[in-house]
N, C-alpha and C positions, 0 to 999 in steps of 0.2 A: 403312675400316677394314677390317683383315684379322683373321679370325676367331682368337681368342686374346689379341689385343692390348687396348687400351683409347684411351678419347678423354675428352674433355671439354667441356660446355656451359657458358655463364654466362648464370645467370637474375638478371634485374634487377628490382628491387623498386619500380616507380614510385608514390608517395603522392598521392593528392589530399583534400583537404577537410580538411587538417590533421591525416592518418592517420599517427601516430606507432609503431604497434605494431611487434611481431615476427611474422613469418611462418614458418609450418613446412611445410616442402614434402613433396612425395611423387612417385614418377612410377609409370606403368603404360604397356604396351603393349611390354615388352621380351620380346627374345627367347629361346627356351630357353637357357639357359647363361650369360645374362647378367644383370648385377645393377648396380645404381645407387645412389649414396652422393652425399647432400649436404655442402657444407662451406662456411660454417658451416650449422647447421639447428637451431635457426632463425636465421633472418637479419632483416636490419633495411634491407640497400639492396641486396644482391646474394648470389649462394651460387652455387658450382659444382659442376654436375651430373657426377660421374666414373663412366664406364661402363665396366665390364670385360666381356670378354666369353671366354668356353671355347674350345679348341681344337675342339667339339663344335658350337658355336652355328652355325646353318645360315644359308647365305649368303642374303641378300635385304634387301629394304627395309624397313624397321619406323617406324611413325609413332608417337612417344613420346607420353603426354600429363602434362605436368608440373601438379601440382595445389599452389597456395597457400593455408594457411588461416590465419586472425585470427580466433579468435571465432567468430562466427558468418558472418563474410565467406570467401567462398572464390571464386577465380579459377583458370581454368587457361590454359595454352598449349601450343602442339606445336611437337614437331623432328622431323626426319627422321634416321634412321641406318641407314645403309646396310654391312653386312657382305660382305666379299669373303672366298673360300674363303681358307683356311690353304693354304700351300704344302704338296704332297704328292705321292704317287705311289701306284702299284697296280701289281701283278705277276701276269702272265701267263705260261703255257709252252705252247708248242707242239713235238709232238704231244702229246695228254693221257695216250697209251699207246704203248707199244712193248712187243715181243716179241723175244728174242735168245735164243740158245742160250749155256749157260753154257761160258767162254772167250772170248766175245766181247763184243762192245760196240756204244753206241747213243749218241746225240745228240740233244738237245733244245734249241730257242732259248725264252730266258729274256727275255721284254718288259717293257721299264719304262715305263709310262705317266704322265707327269707331270698334275698340277693344279694348280692356284693359285699360276701362276708358280713351282713347284720346278724348280731348275737344280742341283741336288746331284749328287754321286755315290752310287751304291747299292753296299755291300759284300753279296755273295751267299755263302751258302753252305748245305749239303744234309745231311738226316738221314732216318733210316727205310729205308738199305739195309744189307743182309747182310754177314756176314764174308766178306771175300774181295772184295769191291765197291771202287772206289775211284771218286770222283767230283771233276772240275774243271771249273772256269769260267775262261773267256775271252772277255773281260777281266773282270778283278775286282779295285778295282771298275769298275761301268760305268756309263755314263749314259743309254743309251738300249737296248741289248739284248747280251745273252751268251750263248756256246756252252756248255750245259754236257754234257760228255762222261762218260759211264761206261762202267767197263771190268769185266768180269768174270773171274775165273777159272774153270779146267774145275771145280776143286771147290766153287764157289759153290753153294749149295742152291738147289735149282729151288724156284720160287713165283711168286707175285705178290705186290708191294711197293708200296706207296705211300711216294714220295718227297717228302717236305716241304721246298719250296725258301724258305730265308727272306731276306730283303732288307732289310738297315739301313742308314739316313741317318740319323748324330745320333739323336735320342732318336723318329724314326720306324722303324717297323717292319712288315713287310707279310709274309705268307707266300703262295703257291701249291702246290699238288699234279700230281704225275703220277704215272701207274702204269707200272711196270716187270715185265714177266712173264719169268723165265727159266725156260727150257726144259733140261732134263738133254741131256748132250751124247750125239749118236746113238751106236748101237755098229754102226751098219754101215759102209759103205765107200764107195768113189768109184773111178773109173778115169778116164782121159784119151785123149784121139784128136784128129787133127789132120788138115785136110785144104785144100790139097793137101799132098801128103809132100813134094813138091819144088818148087823154083822156079828159075829162073834170069833175072836182072835184068843190065842193061847200064848204064854209068853215065848216072846221073840218072833213073834208072826207078823204082819202087816197087812192089812187091807185098804181099799180105798171106797170112795163113794164118786158119783160123777154128781156135781151140781149144776143144774141147769137154769139159767134166768133166758125168760121169754117174754119179747116185749108186745104188748097192743095199742090200739090206738095212736100209731107212729111213733111211741115213743123211741127214741134213739141217743146214744150218751153213754157215759161211763157208769158201770155198778160197782162200789167197793164192796167188797166181801169180808167178813170176818166169822172166827169161828169162836164159841164159847163151849164149856160143859166138859173139857177133855178132861180125864181122869187123873189122879196122880200116878206117877209112874208109866206115862204113854204120852207120847208127842202126834201131834196134830197139825198138819201141814197142808196150805191150799198152793196148788199148783200156781195159778194166779190169784194176786190180792184185789186184782180188778179185773172186770170183762168189760168191752167195748161193744155196745150194741151199734149197728151201723145201718141195719135193715130190718126186713121183717123176721131172720131167722135168729134161732136162739143161739146165746154164747154160755160157754162151758168152762168149769175148773174142777181140777180132782182133789177132794180131801183124802190125804191119806193119813193114816192112824197105825201106829207103831206102839205093840206091847213091849213096854220094858220091866214087865215083871208088876203088874197091876194088882194081880190075884184076881179072884174071884168078886167081880161086881158087875152092876149094870149103872148104865149112865146112858143120858139123852142128851147128843151134840146139836148144838143149834147153830146155824148158819143165819147171818144176818146178811141183806143186801141193801147197801145206800144208795139213792142216785146222789152221784157227785154233783150235778145241775142243781137239783134239786133235793137238798138233804132232808126234807121233812118226807120224801116219798121212801118208805122202807118197808122192806118184806123179809119174813123168815122163812126157813124149811128144818125141821128137826129130822134126825136120825136115831136110832137105837144103837150103841152098843154094849156089846157082852165081853168081859174077858174073863177067863178060866185060869 
């Protein structure tokens, strides 16, 4: 039987030597959270032992001893009771902590681990985040895992916050926590450079530029990159559409250009970098492209 459910046994009284009295029953050996009652009690020919377990009754097999007493006469018999775990689930989240700059975001993976044959869906929500933060789950409800996306604004108060993730499925509710540290937007700046400064491509050829983003004045955080000016019949692809400045070192992205039959032309490609935490902080760098 499953924890939280019930079962029954039939107890039969077999008289001998002209016995015609009634027998009073009791049961021992029940696991924690389980109860047993007899109907009827006392009985003269048979009685039904009804076992009820709770959701917290531990899984396992117990030997129940049924005792029947009539005057000075006492006899026992035993039965076996096996309790299986009730359907349930647990929650966990990775990573356990993240650090972001106000105005940027982070994501966590929320894992749902079923037990006892649980196969339902779990509805997720989060609490504990400060003003200016939004949290979303995808998918929601979920059956095995969900991505929790946390988005901050430039005005979100810096600090370390404990986010409580709650999962609910019917009467079942479980929680897990993660830590989110929000740093104030940096007051520094960044500059951009590109190498080489120019490329010449023939039909079917590809080439690449290295786009460097260098911090100054203590700047940290995400810089979002876009490219414009790509000629017709060419493709321009950034290996990373954003770079994360975490210290004093530059971060880079590769801009790959493929000539798909552009013909003879010259173009200027402009790569724009915009601070995610401070959208008014924008810089550009340009490179030349010739196609033949």
